[in-house]
DSSP file (Angstrom, degrees, kcal/mol; ACC not computed):
  #  RESIDUE AA STRUCTURE BP1 BP2  ACC     N-H-->O    O-->H-N    N-H-->O    O-->H-N    TCO  KAPPA ALPHA  PHI   PSI    X-CA   Y-CA   Z-CA
    1    1 A M              0   0    0      0, 0.0     2,-0.1     0, 0.0     3,-0.1   0.000 360.0 360.0 360.0 144.4   67.7   37.7   41.4
    2    2 A G        -     0   0    0      1,-0.2     2,-0.2     2,-0.0     3,-0.0  -0.279 360.0 -60.7-104.6-168.2   68.0   37.3   37.6
    3    3 A E        -     0   0    0      1,-0.1    -1,-0.2    -2,-0.1     0, 0.0  -0.491  36.1-138.3 -78.4 145.5   65.6   37.2   34.8
    4    4 A F  S    S+     0   0    0      1,-0.2    -1,-0.1    -2,-0.2    -2,-0.0   0.954  90.0  24.7 -71.8 -41.7   63.1   34.5   34.7
    5    5 A Y  S    S-     0   0    0     -3,-0.0    -1,-0.2     3,-0.0     2,-0.2  -0.969  82.1-130.8-121.8 128.1   63.4   33.7   30.9
    6    6 A P    >>  -     0   0    0      0, 0.0     3,-2.0     0, 0.0     4,-0.7  -0.532  28.4-110.9 -73.4 150.9   66.6   34.4   28.9
    7    7 A K  H >> S+     0   0    0      1,-0.3     4,-0.6     2,-0.2     3,-0.6   0.769 115.7  64.1 -53.4 -33.6   66.1   36.3   25.7
    8    8 A S  H 34 S+     0   0    0      1,-0.2     4,-0.5     2,-0.2     3,-0.3   0.771  97.0  57.3 -65.8 -25.1   67.0   33.2   23.7
    9    9 A D  H <4 S+     0   0    0     -3,-2.0     3,-0.3     1,-0.2    -1,-0.2   0.803 102.9  53.0 -71.9 -33.6   64.0   31.4   25.0
   10   10 A L  H X< S+     0   0    0     -4,-0.7     3,-1.1    -3,-0.6     6,-0.2   0.595  90.3  79.1 -86.1 -12.3   61.5   34.0   23.7
   11   11 A I  T 3< S+     0   0    0     -4,-0.6    -1,-0.2    -3,-0.3    -2,-0.1   0.949  97.7  39.8 -64.3 -48.0   62.8   33.9   20.0
   12   12 A G  T 3  S+     0   0    0     -4,-0.5    -1,-0.2    -3,-0.3    -2,-0.1   0.187  86.8 122.5 -89.4  19.5   61.0   30.8   19.0
   13   13 A T  S <> S-     0   0    0     -3,-1.1     4,-1.7     1,-0.1     6,-0.2  -0.464  71.1-118.3 -85.6 156.7   57.7   31.3   20.8
   14   14 A P  H  >>S+     0   0    0      0, 0.0     5,-2.5     0, 0.0     4,-1.0   0.841 112.2  59.0 -59.8 -33.9   54.3   31.4   18.7
   15   15 A I  H >45S+     0   0    0      1,-0.2     3,-0.7     2,-0.2     5,-0.1   0.941 107.5  44.4 -60.7 -49.4   53.7   35.0   19.7
   16   16 A K  H 345S+     0   0    0     -6,-0.2    -1,-0.2     1,-0.2    -4,-0.1   0.835 117.5  44.9 -67.9 -29.5   56.9   36.2   18.2
   17   17 A E  H 3<5S-     0   0    0     -4,-1.7    -1,-0.2    -5,-0.0    -2,-0.2   0.487 111.1-117.1 -86.3  -8.4   56.4   34.2   15.1
   18   18 A G  T <<5S+     0   0    0     -4,-1.0    -3,-0.2    -3,-0.7    -2,-0.1   0.706  73.6 129.8  74.3  26.8   52.7   35.0   14.6
   19   19 A K      < +     0   0    0     -5,-2.5    -4,-0.2    -6,-0.2     2,-0.1   0.233  29.6 127.9 -93.3  14.4   51.5   31.5   15.0
   20   20 A T        -     0   0    0     -6,-0.5     2,-0.4    -5,-0.1     0, 0.0  -0.392  55.2-130.4 -75.0 151.8   48.9   32.2   17.5
   21   21 A I        -     0   0    0     -2,-0.1     2,-0.5     2,-0.0    -2,-0.1  -0.883  14.6-161.0-105.4 132.8   45.2   31.0   16.9
   22   22 A C        -     0   0    0     -2,-0.4     2,-0.3     8,-0.0    -2,-0.0  -0.966  12.3-147.2-108.9 122.9   42.4   33.4   17.3
   23   23 A Y        -     0   0    0     -2,-0.5     8,-0.5     7,-0.0     2,-0.3  -0.703  11.5-164.9 -96.3 146.0   39.0   31.8   17.7
   24   24 A T  B     -A   30   0A   0     -2,-0.3     6,-0.2     6,-0.1     2,-0.1  -0.787  27.9 -98.2-121.5 167.0   35.8   33.3   16.5
   25   25 A A    >   -     0   0    0      4,-2.4     3,-1.9    -2,-0.3    -1,-0.1  -0.332  39.7-104.7 -77.8 169.6   32.2   32.5   17.3
   26   26 A K  T 3  S+     0   0    0      1,-0.3    -1,-0.1     2,-0.1    -2,-0.0   0.694 119.7  67.4 -70.6 -11.1   30.2   30.3   15.0
   27   27 A S  T 3  S-     0   0    0      2,-0.2    -1,-0.3     1,-0.0     3,-0.1   0.653 116.2-114.0 -76.7 -18.0   28.4   33.3   13.7
   28   28 A G  S <  S+     0   0    0     -3,-1.9     2,-0.3     1,-0.4    -2,-0.1   0.556  80.2 114.8  93.6   8.1   31.8   34.5   12.1
   29   29 A R  S    S-     0   0    0      1,-0.1    -4,-2.4     4,-0.1    -1,-0.4  -0.763  77.0 -93.2-110.2 163.7   32.1   37.5   14.3
   30   30 A N  B >   -A   24   0A   0     -2,-0.3     3,-1.4    -6,-0.2    -6,-0.1  -0.437  31.7-123.5 -67.3 143.0   34.8   38.1   16.9
   31   31 A M  T 3  S+     0   0    0     -8,-0.5    -1,-0.1     1,-0.2    -7,-0.1   0.670 109.8  56.6 -63.9 -17.6   33.7   37.1   20.4
   32   32 A T  T 3  S+     0   0    0      2,-0.1    -1,-0.2     0, 0.0     2,-0.2   0.521  84.7 104.1 -90.8  -6.9   34.4   40.7   21.8
   33   33 A E  S <  S-     0   0    0     -3,-1.4    -4,-0.1     1,-0.1     3,-0.0  -0.510  76.7-120.1 -78.5 145.5   32.0   42.3   19.3
   34   34 A E        -     0   0    0     -2,-0.2     2,-0.2     1,-0.1    -1,-0.1  -0.586  35.9-108.4 -81.4 145.8   28.6   43.5   20.5
   35   35 A P        -     0   0    0      0, 0.0     2,-0.2     0, 0.0    -1,-0.1  -0.531  37.8-108.3 -78.1 144.2   25.8   41.7   18.6
   36   36 A S    >   -     0   0    0     -2,-0.2     3,-1.0     1,-0.1    -3,-0.0  -0.463  14.3-140.6 -79.9 145.2   24.0   44.0   16.3
   37   37 A K  T 3  S+     0   0    0      1,-0.2    -1,-0.1    -2,-0.2     0, 0.0   0.673  92.2  73.1 -77.4 -18.6   20.5   45.0   17.2
   38   38 A S  T 3   +     0   0    0      2,-0.1    -1,-0.2     0, 0.0     2,-0.1   0.582  69.8 108.8 -80.9  -6.3   19.2   44.8   13.6
   39   39 A E  S <  S-     0   0    0     -3,-1.0     0, 0.0     1,-0.1     0, 0.0  -0.433  71.5-125.7 -72.5 147.3   19.2   41.0   13.5
   40   40 A T        -     0   0    0     -2,-0.1     2,-0.1     1,-0.1    -1,-0.1  -0.651  29.7-110.8 -86.3 144.9   15.8   39.4   13.6
   41   41 A P        -     0   0    0      0, 0.0    -1,-0.1     0, 0.0     3,-0.1  -0.422  36.7 -99.0 -75.0 155.8   15.2   36.8   16.4
   42   42 A L        -     0   0    0      1,-0.1     2,-0.1    -2,-0.1    31,-0.0  -0.511  43.8-102.4 -73.1 138.8   14.9   33.2   15.5
   43   43 A P        -     0   0    0      0, 0.0     2,-0.3     0, 0.0    -1,-0.1  -0.352  39.1-155.2 -60.6 138.8   11.3   31.9   15.3
   44   44 A E        -     0   0    0     -2,-0.1     2,-0.1    -3,-0.1    23,-0.0  -0.837  26.6 -91.8-113.4 153.9   10.4   29.9   18.3
   45   45 A K        -     0   0    0     -2,-0.3     2,-0.3     1,-0.1    19,-0.0  -0.398  42.1-130.5 -65.9 134.0    7.7   27.2   18.6
   46   46 A L        -     0   0    0     -2,-0.1     2,-0.6     1,-0.1     3,-0.1  -0.674   9.9-153.4 -89.3 142.1    4.4   28.7   19.8
   47   47 A L        +     0   0    0     -2,-0.3    -1,-0.1     1,-0.1    -2,-0.0  -0.597  52.9 123.1-114.5  73.8    2.8   26.9   22.7
   48   48 A I        +     0   0    0     -2,-0.6    -1,-0.1     2,-0.0     2,-0.1  -0.095  30.0 152.7-123.7  33.6   -0.7   27.8   22.1
   49   49 A D        -     0   0    0     -3,-0.1     8,-0.1    11,-0.1    -2,-0.0  -0.377  26.9-163.4 -66.7 142.3   -2.4   24.3   21.9
   50   50 A D    >   -     0   0    0      3,-0.2     3,-1.8     1,-0.1     7,-0.4  -0.835   6.2-174.5-126.6  89.0   -6.1   24.0   22.8
   51   51 A P  T 3  S+     0   0    0      0, 0.0    -1,-0.1     0, 0.0     3,-0.1   0.694  82.3  63.6 -54.9 -21.0   -7.0   20.3   23.5
   52   52 A M  T 3  S+     0   0    0      1,-0.2     2,-0.8     2,-0.0    -2,-0.0   0.692  94.8  63.1 -85.1 -14.8  -10.6   21.2   23.9
   53   53 A N  S <> S-     0   0    0     -3,-1.8     4,-3.4     1,-0.2     3,-0.3  -0.828  73.2-167.1-109.4  97.2  -10.9   22.4   20.3
   54   54 A F  H  > S+     0   0    0     -2,-0.8     4,-2.7     1,-0.2     5,-0.3   0.833  80.0  48.7 -50.0 -47.5  -10.2   19.3   18.2
   55   55 A P  H  > S+     0   0    0      0, 0.0     4,-1.5     0, 0.0    -1,-0.2   0.914 116.3  46.1 -66.9 -34.4   -9.7   20.7   14.8
   56   56 A F  H  > S+     0   0    0     -3,-0.3     4,-2.7     2,-0.2    -2,-0.2   0.949 111.4  51.4 -72.8 -45.5   -7.3   23.3   16.2
   57   57 A H  H  X S+     0   0    0     -4,-3.4     4,-2.6    -7,-0.4    -1,-0.2   0.916 109.8  49.9 -56.3 -40.3   -5.5   20.6   18.3
   58   58 A A  H  X S+     0   0    0     -4,-2.7     4,-1.4    -5,-0.2    -1,-0.2   0.856 111.7  48.7 -73.2 -27.0   -5.0   18.3   15.3
   59   59 A A  H  X S+     0   0    0     -4,-1.5     4,-2.6    -5,-0.3    -1,-0.2   0.901 109.7  52.2 -69.4 -42.7   -3.6   21.3   13.4
   60   60 A Y  H  X S+     0   0    0     -4,-2.7     4,-3.6     2,-0.2     5,-0.3   0.910 106.5  53.4 -58.0 -45.1   -1.3   22.1   16.3
   61   61 A V  H  X S+     0   0    0     -4,-2.6     4,-2.0     1,-0.2    -1,-0.2   0.937 111.4  45.5 -59.0 -45.6    0.1   18.5   16.4
   62   62 A V  H  X S+     0   0    0     -4,-1.4     4,-2.5     1,-0.2    -1,-0.2   0.917 113.8  50.7 -64.7 -43.8    0.9   18.8   12.7
   63   63 A Y  H  X S+     0   0    0     -4,-2.6     4,-2.3     1,-0.2    -2,-0.2   0.909 111.3  47.4 -58.6 -47.8    2.4   22.3   13.3
   64   64 A A  H  X S+     0   0    0     -4,-3.6     4,-2.0     2,-0.2    -1,-0.2   0.878 111.2  49.9 -63.5 -41.4    4.6   21.1   16.2
   65   65 A E  H  X S+     0   0    0     -4,-2.0     4,-1.4    -5,-0.3    -2,-0.2   0.959 114.7  44.6 -65.4 -48.3    5.9   18.0   14.3
   66   66 A L  H  X S+     0   0    0     -4,-2.5     4,-1.6     1,-0.2    -2,-0.2   0.894 109.8  56.4 -63.3 -38.0    6.8   20.1   11.3
   67   67 A F  H  < S+     0   0    0     -4,-2.3    -1,-0.2     1,-0.2    -2,-0.2   0.884 107.9  47.3 -59.1 -38.0    8.4   22.8   13.4
   68   68 A D  H  < S+     0   0    0     -4,-2.0    -1,-0.2     1,-0.2    -2,-0.2   0.785 115.6  45.2 -73.7 -27.0   10.7   20.3   15.0
   69   69 A H  H  < S+     0   0    0     -4,-1.4     2,-0.4    -5,-0.2    -1,-0.2   0.626  96.9  83.8 -94.7 -12.3   11.8   18.8   11.7
   70   70 A I     <  -     0   0    0     -4,-1.6    33,-0.0    -5,-0.1     0, 0.0  -0.771  46.9-179.1 -96.2 135.7   12.3   22.0    9.8
   71   71 A N        +     0   0    0     -2,-0.4     2,-0.4     4,-0.0    -1,-0.1   0.509  52.4 101.3-108.2  -8.3   15.5   23.8   10.0
   72   72 A N     >  -     0   0    0      1,-0.1     4,-2.0     2,-0.0     5,-0.1  -0.666  61.3-150.3 -80.3 129.2   14.8   26.8    7.7
   73   73 A D  H  > S+     0   0    0     -2,-0.4     4,-1.8     2,-0.2    -1,-0.1   0.839  95.8  54.0 -66.3 -36.7   13.9   30.0    9.7
   74   74 A D  H  > S+     0   0    0      2,-0.2     4,-1.9     1,-0.2    -1,-0.2   0.832 107.9  50.4 -68.3 -30.2   11.7   31.3    7.0
   75   75 A A  H  > S+     0   0    0      2,-0.2     4,-2.3     1,-0.2    -2,-0.2   0.942 110.8  49.0 -66.8 -49.4    9.7   28.1    7.0
   76   76 A R  H  X S+     0   0    0     -4,-2.0     4,-2.0     1,-0.2    -2,-0.2   0.873 109.6  51.5 -61.8 -34.6    9.3   28.2   10.7
   77   77 A A  H  X S+     0   0    0     -4,-1.8     4,-2.1     1,-0.2    -1,-0.2   0.872 110.6  49.5 -65.8 -38.5    8.2   31.9   10.6
   78   78 A D  H  X S+     0   0    0     -4,-1.9     4,-1.9     2,-0.2    -2,-0.2   0.846 110.3  50.4 -67.9 -34.9    5.6   30.9    7.9
   79   79 A L  H  X S+     0   0    0     -4,-2.3     4,-2.6     1,-0.2     5,-0.2   0.896 109.5  50.8 -72.1 -35.1    4.3   28.0   10.1
   80   80 A N  H  X S+     0   0    0     -4,-2.0     4,-2.0     2,-0.2    -2,-0.2   0.874 109.6  50.2 -66.8 -38.2    4.0   30.4   13.1
   81   81 A R  H  X S+     0   0    0     -4,-2.1     4,-2.1     2,-0.2    -1,-0.2   0.902 112.7  48.4 -57.9 -44.5    2.0   32.9   11.0
   82   82 A N  H  X S+     0   0    0     -4,-1.9     4,-2.3     2,-0.2    -2,-0.2   0.918 111.6  46.0 -65.6 -46.6   -0.3   30.1    9.8
   83   83 A I  H  X S+     0   0    0     -4,-2.6     4,-2.3     1,-0.2    -1,-0.2   0.888 114.6  50.3 -69.5 -37.1   -1.0   28.6   13.3
   84   84 A E  H  X S+     0   0    0     -4,-2.0     4,-2.2    -5,-0.2    -1,-0.2   0.929 109.7  49.8 -61.6 -44.9   -1.6   32.1   14.8
   85   85 A A  H  <>S+     0   0    0     -4,-2.1     5,-3.0     1,-0.2     6,-0.9   0.906 112.5  47.4 -64.8 -39.2   -4.0   32.9   12.0
   86   86 A L  H ><5S+     0   0    0     -4,-2.3     3,-1.4     3,-0.2    -1,-0.2   0.914 110.5  52.2 -63.9 -41.6   -5.8   29.6   12.7
   87   87 A K  H 3<5S+     0   0    0     -4,-2.3    -2,-0.2     1,-0.3    -1,-0.2   0.905 111.8  45.5 -57.7 -45.0   -5.9   30.3   16.5
   88   88 A E  T 3<5S-     0   0    0     -4,-2.2    -1,-0.3    -5,-0.1    -2,-0.2   0.212 114.0-118.8 -88.5  15.5   -7.5   33.8   15.9
   89   89 A N  T < 5S+     0   0    0     -3,-1.4    -3,-0.2     2,-0.1    -2,-0.1   0.814  77.6 129.0  47.9  39.3  -10.0   32.3   13.3
   90   90 A R  S   <S+     0   0    0     -5,-3.0     2,-0.3     1,-0.2    -4,-0.2   0.731  77.6  24.9 -88.6 -24.1   -8.6   34.4   10.5
   91   91 A I  S    S-     0   0    0     -6,-0.9    -1,-0.2    -9,-0.1    -2,-0.1  -0.931  83.4-122.7-133.0 156.5   -8.3   31.2    8.4
   92   92 A N     >  -     0   0    0     -2,-0.3     4,-2.3    -3,-0.1     3,-0.3  -0.510  33.9-102.4 -91.7 170.2  -10.1   27.9    8.6
   93   93 A P  H  > S+     0   0    0      0, 0.0     4,-2.7     0, 0.0     5,-0.2   0.862 121.1  59.4 -56.7 -37.8   -8.3   24.5    9.1
   94   94 A E  H  > S+     0   0    0      1,-0.2     4,-1.7     2,-0.2     5,-0.1   0.894 108.7  43.6 -54.4 -47.6   -8.7   23.7    5.4
   95   95 A T  H  > S+     0   0    0     -3,-0.3     4,-2.9     2,-0.2    -1,-0.2   0.892 110.0  57.3 -67.4 -42.7   -6.7   26.9    4.5
   96   96 A F  H  X S+     0   0    0     -4,-2.3     4,-1.9     1,-0.2    -2,-0.2   0.969 110.0  43.0 -58.5 -48.7   -4.1   26.1    7.2
   97   97 A Y  H  X S+     0   0    0     -4,-2.7     4,-0.6     1,-0.2    -1,-0.2   0.861 113.9  51.6 -62.7 -33.4   -3.3   22.7    5.7
   98   98 A R  H >< S+     0   0    0     -4,-1.7     3,-0.5    -5,-0.2     4,-0.5   0.916 110.2  50.3 -66.6 -40.0   -3.3   24.1    2.1
   99   99 A N  H 3< S+     0   0    0     -4,-2.9     3,-0.3     1,-0.2    -2,-0.2   0.824 117.0  38.1 -72.3 -28.4   -0.9   26.8    3.3
  100  100 A I  H >X S+     0   0    0     -4,-1.9     3,-1.5    -5,-0.2     4,-0.9   0.440  87.0 100.4 -96.7   1.1    1.6   24.3    5.0
  101  101 A A  G X< S+     0   0    0     -4,-0.6     3,-1.0    -3,-0.5     4,-0.2   0.883  77.2  55.5 -55.8 -43.7    1.3   21.6    2.4
  102  102 A H  G 34 S+     0   0    0     -4,-0.5     3,-0.5    -3,-0.3    -1,-0.3   0.734 105.4  53.1 -67.2 -18.0    4.5   22.6    0.7
  103  103 A H  G <4 S+     0   0    0     -3,-1.5    -1,-0.3     1,-0.2    -2,-0.2   0.678 102.6  61.6 -84.0 -18.3    6.4   22.2    4.0
  104  104 A R  S << S+     0   0    0     -3,-1.0    -1,-0.2    -4,-0.9    -2,-0.2   0.292  70.5 139.5 -90.7   8.9    4.9   18.7    4.4
  105  105 A Q        -     0   0    0     -3,-0.5     2,-0.3    -4,-0.2    -3,-0.0  -0.218  57.8-118.0 -44.9 132.4    6.5   17.3    1.2
  106  106 A M        -     0   0    0      1,-0.1    -1,-0.1     2,-0.0    -2,-0.1  -0.594  25.6-138.6 -76.1 138.5    7.7   13.8    1.9
  107  107 A G    >   -     0   0    0     -2,-0.3     3,-1.4    -3,-0.1    -1,-0.1  -0.391  33.0 -91.7 -88.3 174.2   11.5   13.2    1.6
  108  108 A P  T 3  S+     0   0    0      0, 0.0     3,-0.1     0, 0.0    -1,-0.1   0.716 123.9  55.6 -65.3 -15.7   13.0   10.2    0.0
  109  109 A D  T 3  S+     0   0    0      1,-0.2     2,-0.8     2,-0.0    -3,-0.0   0.557  95.8  72.2 -90.2  -6.0   13.2    8.3    3.2
  110  110 A Q    <   +     0   0    0     -3,-1.4     2,-0.4     2,-0.0    -1,-0.2  -0.803  64.8 164.0-108.8  89.1    9.5    8.7    3.8
  111  111 A R        -     0   0    0     -2,-0.8     2,-0.6    -3,-0.1    -4,-0.0  -0.810  40.8-117.5 -98.0 143.6    7.8    6.4    1.4
  112  112 A R        -     0   0    0     -2,-0.4     2,-0.1     3,-0.0     3,-0.0  -0.732  32.4-146.6 -80.6 119.7    4.2    5.4    1.7
  113  113 A E        -     0   0    0     -2,-0.6     2,-0.3     1,-0.1    -1,-0.0  -0.442  22.8-100.4 -80.4 158.1    4.1    1.7    2.0
  114  114 A R        -     0   0    0     -2,-0.1     2,-0.5     1,-0.0    -1,-0.1  -0.636  32.6-135.6 -80.8 142.2    1.3   -0.4    0.6
  115  115 A F        -     0   0    0     -2,-0.3     2,-0.4    -3,-0.0    -1,-0.0  -0.874  17.7-164.6-103.7 126.7   -1.3   -1.4    3.1
  116  116 A S        -     0   0    0     -2,-0.5     2,-0.5     2,-0.0    -2,-0.0  -0.895   2.9-169.5-108.2 134.6   -2.5   -5.0    2.9
  117  117 A L        -     0   0    0     -2,-0.4     2,-0.5     2,-0.0    -2,-0.0  -0.959  10.1-149.4-125.4 119.0   -5.6   -6.1    4.7
  118  118 A Q        -     0   0    0     -2,-0.5     2,-0.3     2,-0.0    -2,-0.0  -0.711  13.7-162.1 -90.7 135.5   -6.5   -9.7    5.0
  119  119 A T        +     0   0    0     -2,-0.5     2,-0.3     0, 0.0    -2,-0.0  -0.738  10.3 177.3-105.7 153.1  -10.2  -10.6    5.1
  120  120 A Q        -     0   0    0     -2,-0.3     5,-0.0     0, 0.0    -2,-0.0  -0.981  35.3 -89.8-151.9 158.2  -11.8  -13.8    6.4
  121  121 A R     >  -     0   0    0     -2,-0.3     4,-2.4     1,-0.1     5,-0.2  -0.234  34.1-116.6 -66.0 159.3  -15.3  -15.0    6.8
  122  122 A K  H  > S+     0   0    0      1,-0.2     4,-2.7     2,-0.2     5,-0.2   0.925 115.2  52.7 -64.2 -41.5  -17.1  -14.5   10.0
  123  123 A R  H  > S+     0   0    0      1,-0.2     4,-2.3     2,-0.2    -1,-0.2   0.905 109.9  48.3 -60.2 -41.6  -17.4  -18.2   10.6
  124  124 A D  H  > S+     0   0    0      1,-0.2     4,-2.0     2,-0.2    -1,-0.2   0.884 110.5  51.7 -62.6 -36.6  -13.6  -18.6   10.2
  125  125 A W  H  X S+     0   0    0     -4,-2.4     4,-2.9     2,-0.2     5,-0.2   0.920 109.3  50.9 -66.5 -40.7  -13.0  -15.7   12.5
  126  126 A R  H  X S+     0   0    0     -4,-2.7     4,-2.5     1,-0.2     5,-0.2   0.919 110.5  49.3 -60.8 -43.3  -15.3  -17.2   15.2
  127  127 A K  H  X S+     0   0    0     -4,-2.3     4,-1.9     2,-0.2    -1,-0.2   0.883 111.4  47.6 -60.1 -42.3  -13.5  -20.5   15.0
  128  128 A K  H  X S+     0   0    0     -4,-2.0     4,-2.2     2,-0.2    -2,-0.2   0.914 112.7  47.8 -67.2 -44.0  -10.3  -18.9   15.3
  129  129 A A  H  X S+     0   0    0     -4,-2.9     4,-2.2     2,-0.2    -2,-0.2   0.863 112.1  50.8 -65.6 -37.6  -11.3  -16.8   18.3
  130  130 A Q  H  X S+     0   0    0     -4,-2.5     4,-2.6    -5,-0.2    -1,-0.2   0.888 110.6  49.3 -71.2 -37.7  -13.0  -19.8   20.1
  131  131 A R  H  X S+     0   0    0     -4,-1.9     4,-2.3     2,-0.2    -2,-0.2   0.882 111.0  48.3 -69.5 -38.2   -9.8  -21.8   19.6
  132  132 A Q  H  X S+     0   0    0     -4,-2.2     4,-2.8     2,-0.2    -2,-0.2   0.946 112.5  50.3 -64.5 -45.0   -7.6  -19.0   21.0
  133  133 A D  H  X S+     0   0    0     -4,-2.2     4,-2.8     2,-0.2    -2,-0.2   0.924 109.4  51.2 -56.0 -51.0  -10.0  -18.7   24.0
  134  134 A R  H  X S+     0   0    0     -4,-2.6     4,-2.0     1,-0.2    -1,-0.2   0.954 112.5  45.3 -54.0 -53.5   -9.8  -22.4   24.5
  135  135 A I  H  X S+     0   0    0     -4,-2.3     4,-1.0     1,-0.2    -2,-0.2   0.918 113.6  48.9 -57.8 -47.6   -6.0  -22.4   24.6
  136  136 A K  H  X S+     0   0    0     -4,-2.8     4,-0.6     1,-0.2    -1,-0.2   0.847 110.3  52.7 -66.3 -35.3   -5.9  -19.4   26.8
  137  137 A R  H  < S+     0   0    0     -4,-2.8     3,-0.5     1,-0.2    -1,-0.2   0.877 111.9  43.3 -60.9 -41.6   -8.4  -21.0   29.2
  138  138 A H  H  < S+     0   0    0     -4,-2.0    -1,-0.2    -5,-0.2    -2,-0.2   0.590 100.2  71.4 -85.5 -12.3   -6.5  -24.3   29.6
  139  139 A K  H  <        0   0    0     -4,-1.0    -1,-0.2     1,-0.2    -2,-0.2   0.721 360.0 360.0 -79.6 -18.1   -3.0  -22.5   29.9
  140  140 A K     <        0   0    0     -4,-0.6    -1,-0.2    -3,-0.5    -2,-0.1   0.491 360.0 360.0 -55.5 360.0   -4.0  -21.2   33.4
């Protein structure tokens, strides 16, 4: 039995020429390195909703929506601190909304549209409602 690969075949391989690709994790560290223990954990959304307490529930809904749309870890940690303080009654709802107001700044894609409300006289409204009822009754 002879050699599997003649020496002439190994000369042009990527390993010999140093053209191999080494992949690293998205964090920039080598995949074989141990993660450092000094890193702070990423803030996670707190699941402390209380539907029976309406002011807190309304604040929690605002908190959850903001938490889902914000990508900044510091802002998420700030939201967590504020909702925890509200849950423990260390701050009131007004203070909570004041503390998170800078996170709620509206972006360029979120403009407030003008709201238009058309009014009509009661007699006109009744005529219109009666006409719609009459049409609906005869469509059967």
